[in-house]
Each structure stands twice: as structure tokens, then as C-alpha cells.
KEKE-3310 file (N, C-alpha, C; in steps of 0.2 Angstrom, whole numbers, plus 5000, padded with zeros to 4 digits):
npx = (5410:5418:5417:5409:5414:5425:5426:5419:5427:5438:5433:5430:5443:5450:5440:5446:5459:5457:5447:5452:5457:5450:5444:5435:5440:5451:5451:5448:5448:5441:5425:5422:5408:5400:5395:5385:5380:5368:5366:5370:5361:5366:5368:5366:5373:5376:5388:5393:5395:5389:5384:5373:5381:5379:5372:5373:5358:5353:5361:5360:5350:5357:5352:5354:5351:5351:5360:5354:5357:5371:5384:5394:5408:5410:5420:5432:5446:5453:5445:5438:5427:5430:5423:5415:5408:5395:5393:5385:5384:5388:5396:5396:5406:5410:5415:5417:5405:5406:5419:5424:5419:5424:5438:5437:5434:5446:5452:5443:5438:5453:5457:5448:5450:5464:5461:5453:5462:5472:5461:5458:5470:5475:5463:5462:5473:5473:5462:5466:5475:5469:5459:5466:5476:5468:5461:5468:5473:5462:5451:5454:5456:5442:5435:5440:5437:5423:5421:5421:5413:5402:5400:5395:5399:5400:5401:5411:5422:5421:5424:5436:5443:5441:5448:5462:5472:5464:5469:5480:5494:5492:5494:5497:5483:5478:5484:5480:5466:5466:5472:5462:5451:5454:5458:5445:5437:5444:5437:5425:5429:5439:5432:5424:5435:5440:5430:5428:5442:5442:5434:5440:5451:5450:5449:5454:5465:5472:5474:5483:5494:5499:5502:5513:5522:5522:5525:5518:5516:5514:5505:5494:5494:5495:5485:5474:5471:5468:5456:5449:5446:5437:5426:5435:5436:5422:5421:5429:5425:5411:5416:5422:5413:5408:5419:5419:5409:5410:5422:5416:5407:5416:5423:5412:5410:5420:5433:5440:5447:5457:5450:5455:5459:5451:5437:5425:5417:5421:5417:5404:5402:5404:5393:5383:5376:5359:5350:5357:5359:5346:5341:5352:5352:5361:5374:5372:5378:5390:5384:5376:5385:5391:5380:5377:5388:5386:5373:5376:5385:5377:5368:5374:5381:5373:5370:5383:5387:5378:5381:5395:5394:5386:5396:5405:5397:5397:5404:5397)
npy = (5418:5410:5398:5387:5385:5383:5371:5363:5361:5355:5342:5338:5337:5326:5317:5315:5312:5301:5291:5282:5273:5265:5259:5244:5235:5234:5248:5242:5228:5214:5203:5189:5182:5190:5201:5216:5214:5214:5227:5223:5216:5220:5211:5209:5199:5191:5188:5197:5209:5205:5197:5188:5178:5179:5172:5167:5165:5168:5169:5176:5185:5191:5187:5187:5178:5178:5168:5162:5152:5153:5163:5178:5188:5205:5215:5221:5221:5206:5196:5196:5190:5177:5176:5191:5206:5216:5230:5242:5236:5229:5235:5232:5226:5218:5224:5232:5244:5254:5253:5258:5270:5277:5276:5285:5296:5303:5307:5314:5324:5329:5334:5346:5351:5356:5364:5374:5380:5387:5396:5403:5409:5416:5425:5432:5439:5446:5454:5461:5468:5476:5483:5491:5497:5504:5514:5511:5498:5494:5494:5487:5472:5472:5472:5461:5452:5453:5450:5436:5431:5432:5421:5406:5395:5380:5375:5382:5377:5364:5365:5372:5362:5351:5357:5353:5339:5323:5310:5312:5311:5306:5316:5328:5329:5331:5345:5351:5352:5358:5371:5375:5378:5386:5398:5401:5402:5413:5427:5430:5428:5438:5448:5450:5452:5463:5473:5471:5476:5490:5496:5494:5500:5513:5515:5519:5514:5508:5521:5525:5516:5519:5532:5531:5526:5513:5500:5495:5482:5477:5484:5478:5466:5463:5472:5473:5460:5453:5454:5451:5436:5428:5430:5423:5410:5407:5406:5397:5385:5384:5384:5371:5362:5366:5362:5350:5345:5351:5343:5328:5329:5332:5321:5311:5313:5310:5318:5320:5312:5298:5281:5271:5278:5278:5289:5300:5305:5298:5285:5287:5287:5274:5269:5273:5267:5265:5254:5247:5255:5254:5242:5241:5252:5254:5259:5271:5278:5286:5299:5300:5305:5316:5324:5325:5331:5345:5348:5348:5358:5370:5369:5371:5382:5393:5404:5408:5413:5423:5432:5435:5439:5452:5458:5459:5469:5480:5492:5498)
npz = (4938:4929:4935:4931:4917:4918:4926:4917:4906:4911:4914:4901:4897:4905:4901:4889:4890:4899:4895:4884:4892:4901:4892:4887:4877:4864:4849:4838:4838:4834:4836:4830:4823:4830:4825:4824:4836:4849:4864:4881:4892:4911:4926:4944:4957:4973:4969:4961:4948:4931:4914:4904:4890:4872:4860:4843:4835:4821:4807:4796:4798:4809:4822:4839:4855:4873:4883:4896:4904:4906:4913:4912:4917:4919:4908:4914:4925:4936:4935:4924:4910:4897:4886:4876:4883:4877:4881:4876:4863:4847:4832:4813:4810:4820:4831:4849:4852:4863:4867:4856:4857:4868:4865:4854:4858:4863:4852:4845:4855:4859:4847:4846:4859:4855:4844:4852:4860:4852:4845:4855:4859:4846:4843:4857:4857:4845:4848:4861:4855:4845:4853:4862:4853:4844:4831:4813:4816:4823:4815:4805:4810:4814:4802:4795:4804:4804:4790:4793:4802:4796:4787:4782:4793:4794:4780:4776:4783:4777:4764:4763:4770:4760:4749:4752:4749:4748:4754:4767:4780:4797:4806:4799:4796:4809:4811:4799:4801:4813:4810:4801:4808:4819:4811:4806:4818:4827:4826:4833:4847:4847:4845:4856:4866:4860:4864:4878:4882:4876:4886:4898:4897:4901:4915:4931:4936:4925:4917:4926:4927:4912:4913:4923:4914:4910:4899:4882:4881:4894:4900:4891:4896:4911:4914:4908:4901:4912:4913:4905:4907:4910:4900:4890:4896:4896:4881:4878:4883:4876:4862:4861:4860:4847:4839:4841:4833:4822:4819:4819:4808:4796:4796:4795:4782:4777:4775:4787:4799:4795:4789:4799:4811:4827:4829:4836:4823:4812:4818:4816:4802:4799:4802:4792:4784:4779:4781:4790:4801:4805:4809:4819:4830:4839:4835:4833:4844:4845:4839:4849:4858:4856:4854:4869:4874:4867:4873:4886:4888:4883:4893:4905:4905:4902:4912:4915:4900:4898:4906:4902:4889:4893:4899:4888:4881:4887:4883:4872)
capx = (5408:5422:5417:5406:5415:5433:5425:5416:5434:5441:5429:5431:5451:5449:5437:5449:5464:5457:5442:5453:5462:5445:5438:5437:5444:5455:5445:5450:5447:5433:5423:5419:5400:5397:5392:5379:5376:5363:5369:5370:5360:5370:5364:5370:5370:5380:5395:5395:5390:5390:5379:5372:5383:5376:5373:5371:5353:5351:5367:5357:5345:5359:5348:5355:5349:5355:5360:5352:5361:5378:5386:5400:5410:5412:5427:5436:5449:5457:5438:5432:5426:5433:5418:5415:5402:5394:5386:5382:5381:5393:5396:5394:5412:5410:5420:5414:5404:5407:5426:5426:5416:5429:5444:5437:5434:5454:5455:5438:5439:5459:5457:5442:5454:5470:5458:5450:5467:5473:5458:5459:5477:5475:5457:5464:5480:5472:5457:5469:5480:5464:5456:5471:5479:5464:5462:5468:5473:5457:5447:5458:5454:5436:5433:5443:5432:5415:5418:5422:5408:5394:5401:5393:5405:5402:5402:5418:5426:5421:5427:5444:5447:5442:5453:5467:5474:5459:5473:5486:5496:5486:5497:5495:5475:5476:5488:5477:5461:5465:5472:5455:5445:5456:5457:5438:5434:5445:5433:5420:5434:5443:5426:5423:5440:5442:5425:5430:5448:5440:5432:5444:5457:5447:5448:5460:5472:5475:5477:5488:5499:5501:5504:5519:5527:5522:5524:5511:5514:5515:5498:5489:5495:5494:5481:5469:5471:5464:5447:5445:5447:5429:5424:5438:5432:5417:5420:5431:5418:5409:5422:5424:5407:5408:5422:5419:5403:5415:5426:5410:5405:5421:5426:5408:5410:5428:5437:5442:5451:5456:5446:5459:5458:5443:5433:5415:5416:5423:5412:5396:5403:5403:5384:5380:5370:5352:5346:5359:5358:5339:5342:5357:5353:5366:5379:5374:5381:5395:5380:5373:5390:5391:5373:5378:5393:5383:5369:5378:5387:5372:5364:5378:5385:5368:5372:5389:5387:5373:5386:5401:5390:5385:5402:5407:5394:5397:5407:5391)
capy = (5418:5406:5392:5384:5385:5380:5364:5359:5360:5351:5337:5336:5336:5322:5311:5314:5308:5295:5286:5276:5269:5262:5256:5235:5232:5239:5250:5238:5222:5212:5197:5185:5179:5194:5207:5220:5211:5220:5228:5215:5217:5218:5209:5210:5196:5192:5189:5205:5211:5199:5197:5182:5179:5180:5165:5168:5161:5166:5173:5179:5191:5194:5188:5183:5178:5179:5163:5163:5146:5153:5170:5181:5193:5211:5215:5225:5218:5201:5191:5198:5183:5176:5179:5197:5209:5222:5235:5246:5231:5228:5236:5228:5221:5215:5228:5234:5251:5256:5254:5263:5277:5279:5279:5291:5304:5306:5309:5321:5329:5329:5339:5352:5356:5360:5371:5380:5384:5390:5400:5408:5413:5422:5430:5436:5444:5451:5458:5466:5474:5480:5487:5494:5502:5508:5517:5508:5490:5490:5493:5481:5467:5471:5471:5456:5447:5454:5444:5429:5428:5430:5415:5398:5390:5372:5374:5386:5371:5358:5369:5372:5354:5348:5360:5348:5333:5319:5305:5314:5308:5306:5321:5333:5329:5335:5351:5356:5354:5364:5378:5379:5379:5393:5404:5403:5404:5418:5433:5429:5429:5445:5454:5452:5455:5471:5477:5473:5481:5497:5500:5493:5506:5520:5513:5524:5508:5507:5525:5527:5512:5523:5538:5528:5525:5507:5498:5495:5477:5476:5487:5474:5459:5463:5475:5471:5454:5449:5458:5446:5429:5427:5429:5418:5404:5404:5406:5390:5380:5386:5382:5364:5357:5366:5361:5343:5343:5351:5336:5324:5332:5330:5313:5309:5316:5306:5324:5322:5308:5292:5277:5268:5281:5280:5295:5300:5306:5290:5279:5288:5287:5267:5268:5277:5262:5266:5248:5244:5258:5254:5235:5240:5258:5256:5261:5279:5280:5292:5304:5303:5309:5323:5328:5325:5337:5350:5349:5349:5366:5375:5370:5372:5389:5398:5409:5412:5415:5430:5437:5435:5444:5457:5461:5461:5474:5487:5498:5501)
capz = (4932:4928:4937:4926:4910:4920:4927:4910:4901:4916:4915:4894:4896:4910:4897:4883:4892:4903:4892:4880:4897:4904:4887:4889:4872:4858:4845:4831:4841:4830:4838:4825:4824:4834:4820:4826:4841:4853:4870:4883:4901:4916:4932:4950:4963:4978:4968:4958:4940:4927:4911:4900:4884:4868:4856:4837:4832:4814:4806:4790:4800:4813:4828:4846:4861:4878:4886:4903:4909:4908:4915:4910:4921:4914:4904:4917:4931:4933:4935:4918:4908:4891:4881:4876:4884:4873:4886:4870:4858:4841:4825:4809:4810:4827:4836:4853:4852:4868:4866:4850:4858:4871:4860:4849:4864:4862:4843:4844:4860:4859:4841:4848:4864:4854:4841:4856:4863:4846:4845:4861:4859:4843:4845:4863:4856:4840:4852:4864:4850:4841:4856:4864:4849:4840:4824:4809:4818:4826:4809:4800:4814:4815:4796:4793:4808:4802:4785:4793:4806:4790:4783:4787:4796:4793:4774:4775:4784:4773:4757:4764:4770:4752:4745:4753:4746:4752:4758:4770:4786:4803:4810:4795:4796:4814:4810:4795:4805:4819:4807:4799:4815:4823:4807:4807:4826:4831:4826:4839:4851:4846:4847:4865:4870:4859:4868:4886:4882:4877:4891:4903:4896:4903:4920:4934:4937:4918:4915:4931:4924:4908:4917:4927:4911:4909:4892:4881:4881:4900:4901:4890:4899:4917:4916:4902:4899:4917:4915:4899:4908:4912:4895:4887:4899:4892:4874:4878:4886:4869:4855:4862:4858:4840:4835:4840:4830:4814:4816:4817:4801:4792:4798:4793:4775:4775:4775:4794:4803:4793:4794:4803:4817:4829:4832:4833:4816:4807:4820:4812:4795:4798:4803:4787:4781:4784:4783:4795:4807:4808:4812:4826:4831:4844:4831:4833:4851:4845:4838:4856:4863:4852:4857:4875:4874:4865:4878:4894:4885:4884:4899:4911:4904:4901:4915:4912:4893:4897:4909:4897:4883:4896:4899:4880:4876:4891:4879:4868)
cpx = (5410:5421:5416:5410:5422:5431:5422:5423:5438:5439:5430:5439:5452:5446:5441:5455:5463:5450:5444:5455:5457:5441:5441:5439:5447:5450:5445:5450:5441:5433:5419:5413:5396:5396:5385:5375:5374:5367:5366:5367:5364:5366:5370:5369:5376:5388:5397:5392:5392:5384:5378:5376:5378:5378:5369:5365:5354:5357:5364:5353:5350:5355:5351:5350:5353:5355:5360:5356:5368:5378:5393:5402:5410:5417:5433:5440:5450:5452:5435:5433:5429:5429:5416:5407:5402:5388:5383:5382:5389:5391:5396:5402:5414:5413:5414:5411:5406:5415:5429:5425:5422:5436:5443:5435:5441:5454:5448:5439:5447:5460:5454:5447:5460:5466:5456:5457:5470:5468:5459:5464:5477:5468:5459:5469:5478:5465:5461:5472:5475:5461:5459:5474:5474:5465:5463:5469:5466:5450:5448:5454:5446:5432:5434:5438:5426:5414:5419:5416:5401:5395:5398:5398:5406:5406:5409:5422:5427:5424:5434:5447:5446:5446:5460:5467:5469:5464:5479:5487:5491:5489:5497:5488:5475:5477:5483:5470:5459:5467:5466:5452:5448:5455:5450:5433:5436:5440:5428:5424:5435:5436:5424:5427:5441:5436:5425:5437:5445:5438:5436:5449:5455:5447:5454:5466:5475:5478:5484:5494:5504:5507:5511:5524:5528:5520:5518:5510:5512:5507:5492:5489:5494:5488:5474:5468:5467:5456:5445:5445:5442:5426:5429:5438:5427:5416:5424:5428:5414:5411:5421:5420:5407:5412:5421:5412:5406:5418:5421:5408:5410:5422:5420:5408:5417:5432:5441:5447:5451:5453:5450:5460:5451:5443:5427:5414:5416:5418:5406:5397:5403:5395:5380:5374:5365:5349:5350:5361:5351:5337:5346:5358:5358:5373:5379:5376:5386:5391:5377:5377:5391:5385:5375:5381:5390:5378:5371:5383:5382:5369:5368:5380:5380:5370:5378:5391:5384:5379:5392:5399:5388:5392:5407:5404:5394:5397:5402:5394)
cpy = (5412:5399:5385:5382:5380:5372:5360:5356:5354:5343:5333:5332:5329:5316:5311:5310:5301:5289:5281:5270:5264:5258:5248:5232:5237:5241:5247:5230:5219:5204:5194:5180:5184:5202:5210:5216:5216:5221:5221:5219:5216:5216:5209:5204:5197:5191:5194:5206:5205:5200:5189:5183:5178:5174:5168:5164:5161:5171:5179:5186:5193:5194:5185:5184:5176:5172:5162:5157:5148:5162:5172:5187:5200:5212:5220:5220:5209:5195:5193:5191:5183:5177:5187:5198:5215:5227:5239:5243:5233:5233:5231:5224:5218:5217:5232:5241:5255:5258:5259:5270:5280:5280:5284:5297:5307:5310:5316:5327:5332:5336:5347:5356:5360:5366:5376:5383:5389:5397:5405:5413:5418:5426:5434:5442:5448:5457:5464:5471:5478:5485:5492:5500:5508:5510:5512:5500:5488:5489:5489:5473:5466:5471:5464:5451:5447:5449:5438:5426:5429:5425:5411:5396:5384:5371:5378:5380:5366:5359:5369:5365:5350:5351:5356:5343:5327:5315:5310:5311:5311:5314:5327:5335:5334:5341:5356:5358:5359:5370:5381:5381:5386:5399:5406:5404:5409:5425:5434:5431:5437:5450:5456:5454:5462:5475:5478:5477:5487:5501:5499:5498:5512:5520:5517:5520:5508:5514:5528:5525:5516:5528:5537:5526:5516:5506:5496:5487:5474:5479:5482:5468:5459:5467:5475:5464:5451:5449:5453:5438:5426:5425:5424:5411:5402:5401:5398:5385:5380:5383:5374:5361:5360:5363:5352:5340:5346:5344:5330:5324:5330:5323:5309:5308:5312:5312:5325:5316:5301:5287:5272:5272:5282:5286:5294:5300:5300:5285:5281:5286:5279:5265:5273:5273:5264:5259:5245:5248:5255:5246:5236:5248:5259:5259:5268:5282:5286:5299:5307:5306:5315:5328:5329:5331:5344:5353:5351:5357:5370:5375:5372:5379:5394:5404:5413:5415:5422:5434:5440:5441:5451:5461:5464:5468:5480:5494:5501:5504)
cpz = (4928:4929:4933:4919:4912:4921:4921:4906:4905:4914:4906:4894:4900:4905:4890:4883:4895:4899:4888:4886:4900:4899:4888:4884:4867:4853:4839:4833:4837:4835:4833:4827:4830:4830:4822:4831:4847:4862:4874:4891:4906:4922:4938:4954:4969:4976:4964:4952:4936:4922:4907:4893:4879:4863:4850:4834:4826:4811:4800:4792:4806:4819:4834:4851:4866:4881:4894:4907:4910:4909:4913:4914:4915:4912:4908:4923:4929:4934:4929:4912:4901:4885:4882:4878:4881:4877:4881:4863:4854:4835:4820:4808:4817:4832:4842:4853:4857:4868:4861:4852:4863:4868:4856:4853:4863:4856:4844:4848:4860:4854:4844:4853:4860:4849:4846:4858:4857:4845:4850:4861:4854:4842:4851:4860:4850:4844:4857:4859:4847:4847:4861:4861:4846:4832:4819:4811:4820:4821:4805:4804:4814:4807:4794:4798:4807:4797:4786:4798:4802:4787:4785:4788:4794:4785:4772:4777:4780:4766:4758:4766:4763:4748:4745:4748:4750:4757:4762:4778:4792:4806:4805:4794:4803:4813:4805:4798:4808:4817:4804:4804:4818:4817:4807:4813:4830:4831:4832:4846:4852:4847:4853:4867:4869:4863:4876:4886:4881:4883:4897:4904:4899:4911:4925:4934:4929:4917:4919:4928:4918:4909:4919:4922:4910:4902:4891:4881:4890:4903:4898:4893:4907:4919:4913:4902:4905:4916:4908:4900:4908:4905:4891:4890:4897:4884:4873:4877:4878:4861:4857:4859:4850:4837:4834:4835:4822:4814:4814:4810:4794:4790:4794:4785:4772:4773:4781:4795:4797:4795:4798:4812:4821:4833:4831:4827:4812:4811:4817:4805:4794:4798:4798:4782:4783:4786:4789:4802:4810:4812:4819:4828:4837:4841:4831:4839:4850:4843:4845:4860:4861:4855:4864:4876:4872:4870:4884:4893:4888:4890:4905:4912:4903:4904:4914:4905:4894:4901:4906:4892:4886:4895:4893:4878:4880:4887:4875:4861)
residu = (MET:THR:ARG:ARG:PRO:VAL:LEU:LEU:LEU:ALA:VAL:LEU:VAL:LEU:VAL:ALA:LEU:GLY:ALA:PRO:LEU:VAL:ALA:PRO:TYR:GLY:PRO:ALA:GLU:ARG:PHE:ARG:ASP:HIS:GLN:HIS:ALA:PRO:PRO:MET:ARG:VAL:HIS:VAL:ASP:ALA:GLY:GLY:LEU:TYR:ALA:HIS:PRO:LEU:THR:LEU:VAL:ASP:ARG:LEU:GLU:GLN:ARG:PHE:ASP:ALA:ASP:ALA:THR:ARG:ARG:VAL:ARG:LEU:PRO:TRP:GLY:ALA:ARG:ALA:GLY:ALA:GLU:PRO:VAL:PHE:LEU:LEU:GLY:ALA:ASP:ALA:LEU:GLY:ARG:ASP:VAL:LEU:SER:ARG:LEU:LEU:HIS:GLY:ALA:ARG:ALA:SER:LEU:GLY:LEU:ALA:LEU:VAL:ALA:THR:ALA:GLY:THR:LEU:LEU:LEU:GLY:ALA:LEU:LEU:GLY:LEU:TRP:ALA:GLY:TYR:ALA:GLY:GLY:LEU:ALA:GLU:ARG:GLY:VAL:THR:THR:VAL:GLY:ASP:LEU:LEU:LEU:VAL:LEU:PRO:LEU:ILE:TYR:VAL:VAL:VAL:ALA:LEU:ARG:ALA:ALA:LEU:PRO:LEU:VAL:LEU:PRO:LEU:GLY:THR:VAL:VAL:VAL:ALA:LEU:ALA:ILE:ILE:PHE:VAL:LEU:LEU:GLY:TRP:PRO:ARG:VAL:ALA:ARG:GLY:VAL:ARG:ALA:ILE:VAL:ARG:GLU:GLU:ALA:GLU:ARG:ASP:HIS:VAL:VAL:ALA:ALA:ILE:ALA:LEU:GLY:ALA:SER:ARG:TRP:ARG:VAL:MET:THR:ARG:HIS:LEU:LEU:PRO:ALA:CYS:LEU:GLY:TYR:LEU:ALA:VAL:GLN:ALA:ALA:LEU:LEU:VAL:PRO:MET:PHE:VAL:LEU:ALA:GLU:ALA:THR:LEU:SER:TYR:LEU:GLY:LEU:GLY:PHE:PRO:ASP:GLY:VAL:PRO:SER:TRP:GLY:THR:ALA:LEU:SER:ASP:ALA:ALA:ASN:VAL:ALA:ALA:THR:THR:ARG:ALA:PRO:TRP:THR:LEU:ALA:PRO:ALA:ALA:ALA:VAL:PHE:LEU:VAL:VAL:LEU:ALA:THR:ASN:VAL:LEU:LEU:GLU:PRO:SER:ARG:HIS:ASP:ALA:VAL:ALA:ASP:ALA:SER:ARG:SER:GLY)
# end
């Protein structure tokens, strides 16, 4: 049950770490006379891959034509051409959309992964404690969790971030967003863990461990927590795209990463001009990246999610 979510998480981690390393240009590198340049077609022949460079035909209309008489190599390797190659086009400032998309993956996915780790840690600890201790502890965790679950998540996130100063250092922004995401995300994790723990606590190996004098901490970590790992893996893979979407929304509204930091949300805020987006739809590539992350999660994890929910609901 855990293979698919773990595989998906590993892929997202690799993308977050490795994507900026393969970006052809820097996220802030501008190319004069290439504002809103369209994506360039890639050709192949015996000499390898190449593209025809773009020539600005009309500056007012920002219209470009490919010069079929010349060719330029792709921007990787020692034989890269001197002229820019825009595989996903350029934005309003002449920056390569593909490069900004790849650099933005580190910020967007990195924040989502950090917030997911914190959410799993807090949710697992509270769920273990509530399920095993029962009584007042269980009622308190369940009540607080239920109150948070009924709140509209994205609106609460926006409200909490808006309550903070608008301009914050980058490190403070990351920590603040991660804390907000964790505080609003732990109840779903804790609810499932509590249900699994309540059922597992009645099994023979747990009862035997208690009878032999095992401490409460040992029982929870050595006998109860392993039964929750499958559920936690599925929740981790589901939380990442949710937090990616939340970051994109906040940055688009100007409440997330500052403009100088490339992320999928800040890139979308640059494409907020409807007229410019209509003329250059390729600037919406970050929205496509967010959509693909969410879609891949839902498609790949559908069987695992059903199994995990069934495990968490057995206690009835």
C-alpha cells in the first residue's frame, strides 16, 4: 500500500532538489528584445538537436518570426548556442519561462515538503496520544481537530497570513507559512492515526507488551506507530499538492514568497494581466505544473487512499 505514495514523494523530492540544476538560465536572467517570445520548436538532424533563433518583427505587437536560415543549439552542454532558446517561451521581462518554472519548483515543493513533514509529526504524535490515552486527552484532541476541519482551509490560510506584516524576510516567510500549514493540516492526520491506534491497542501483541511492563512510550512507538505508517505515507503524498496549491494561492495574492524569489505562485502573479496572458498563454506554465502535481497525486494514489481510509475506519 505504501509503495506508490513513497515513490511519488521521492519523485517530488528529486524535482525540488534537482530541477534548478538543469535550468538552462538563471531565474532573473533577462533577454532584451525577447519579451513574450513564443516557445521555440526543437529540430533534430545528424548533428543533434537545434532550434531556429527568433527575430523580433514588430516590437509594438511583440511578434516574432523564426529565422530558418540559422540554427542555434539547445542551452545545455559545451555546444550551447550564444542566442537564447525558449522551450516554453519568455515572460513579459524576457525571462525564460522554463528556467523560472524549474527554479520555482525548489521553493514551492520545498515549502510543501517541509510543511508536510511538520504536519505528519504533529498529527502522528497527537493521534498516538489521543488513541492510546483515551479519556480527556482523546476528547480534547478530537474536539480541537473537528473545529479546525470544518474551517475553509484556504480562506483561513489567507486570513492568518494577512494578519502578519506584509513585508517579511524570506526565512521568516518560509517559517510562517510552514507553521500555518502545519497548524491547519494536523487534524486530518491525527484523526486517522487515532482510529488505527484504538484498534491496534486491542491486539494480542500490544496487550502482551503492556502485561510485560513495557512503558507507554515504547508501546506507542514500537507497537502502535508501525501500524500507522501506510496511512501516514498516503497522507504525506496528499498533503504535498494541497500545500503547493496553498503556496501558489498566497504568492499570487502577494502574501507568500516575495517577488524576487522564483516560485510557482510568484510566477503566476507575473501572469495576472489578462491581456498579456491572452497574448502569451505560455506564461501560465506554473499553473500547469501545479495542476499536474495535483492530478498525478490523485491518479497514482487512488487505490492506496481507499486502503488507508479503510484501515483508519475499522474501529467504527
